[in-house]
N, C-alpha and C positions, 0 to 999 in steps of 0.2 A: 597117595592114599590120603583121604581126608578123615581126620579123627576129630570127633566132637566130644569134648569132655565137659558134660553138663553136671552141675552140682549145686545143691542147695546148701547154703550156709546161712548163718544168722544175719549177716549184713544184707544178703540178697533177699531174705525173707522180710526184713524190715523195709527194704526199698520197694518190694512188691506191695506191702501193706500201705505204704505212703502213696504209691501209685494208685491203688484202689480208692483211697480216700480222696485223692485229687480228682480222679475220674468222676466219683460220685458228686463232689462239689461242682464240677463243671456241668454235669447233667442237671443238677438242681438249679444252678444259676440260669441256664438256658430255658429250662422247663418253666420256671416261675416268671420269666420276662415276657414282654409283649414282642411278638415276632415281627420282623420287617420283611422276611422272606421265608415262606413256609418250607420250601424244598431244602434250603440250606440248613435250617435248624432241625428239621426232621431227620436229615442225614446225620447231623451231629449227634442227635439223641440216639439214633440207631447204632452208630459206631461206639459211643460210650457205653451203652447198655450191653452190646455184644461183647465188648472187651471185658466188662465186669463179669458177665456170665462165663466167659471162657477162663478168666482168672480163677473164678470160683470152682469151675470144673477141674482145672489142673490142681488146685489146692486140695480138692476132695480126692483126686487120684493119689496125691502124695500122702494125704492124711490116712486114708484107708488102705494104702499100699496096693492099689489096683495094678500098678505097673509090674508087680510080681506075678499076678494072675494072667494078665494080658501081655504076654511076652512077644506076641507077633507085631506089636506096635513099638517103634522106636520113640520112647517118651521124651528123651532129651531133644531129639530132632523135631518132633511135633510141637513141643513147647517153644523151641527156637523159632520155628516157622510162624507160630501164633504171634510171638513177640514181633517178628519182622513185619508181618502183614498188618497186625494191629497198630503198630507204630506208624507205618506208612499211611493207613487209612485215617488214623487220628491226626496226623500232621496235615493231611489234605482237608479234613473236616475243620480243623482249627483255623487254617488259612481262609477257607470259605466263610466260616463264621466271623472271623475278624474283618473280612472285607465287606460283609453285609450287615455289620452291627449298627452303623449310622449313629454312633455315639450314645447308644442306649446302655446304661451302666451294667445291667444284668447280662446282656449279650457280650459286652466287652469283657466282663469278669469271666464268663463261660469260656470265651476264646483264650483268655490268659491262662486259665486253669487247664485248658486243653493243651496249650503249648507246654505248660509245666509237666503235665502227664506224659507228653511225648518225650520230653527230656528225661523224666524219671524212668520211662520204659527203656530208653537207650542205656541209661546208667545201670538198670537192673540186668539188661543183657550183658553189659560189659563185666559186671560183677559175677554173673552166674555161669557164663559160658566162655570157654576158651576153644578156639578153632585153630588147629595146627595142621599144616600140610607137611607130611612126612614122605620122603621118597624112599622107596625100598631099594636097597643095594643088593647086588648079587654076591658081594663079597670078593669080587675079583680085584678091586683096587686095594682092599685091606690085605689080602693075601700077597699081592705083588709088593707092597710096601714092606711087609715083614720078611719076605724071602730075600729081599735085597736086589730084586731084578728091576 
């Protein structure tokens, strides 16, 4: 049985806020630079903006306690999936942006902040979620140990 223990605490809230600021800085760096490859940087912009919008959406869910009303959705699991998919897409976007920067300072800075945001997202996942695999026992072993057989 897979148990997902998601929880918000003060440390994870701070890490999510820092992650948002880093994403915003990465977006602004790339947006204000001269692009050398349109498709690479438009992809980077889309990934950073989508991540920011989804972070805001999950923040509003927690702020207004929508998770109590919409109980048909597993909110910890959906937030974990957002983190996983967002981190993977941001890592890919940062690698592509770094490879296409051609030493332009704004593009290099955007890629660096993209890598920092990727790291912060992984740290936020580590601080927010604990995934434990628990095997369910039928109790036969426990009863045989205590019976002495």
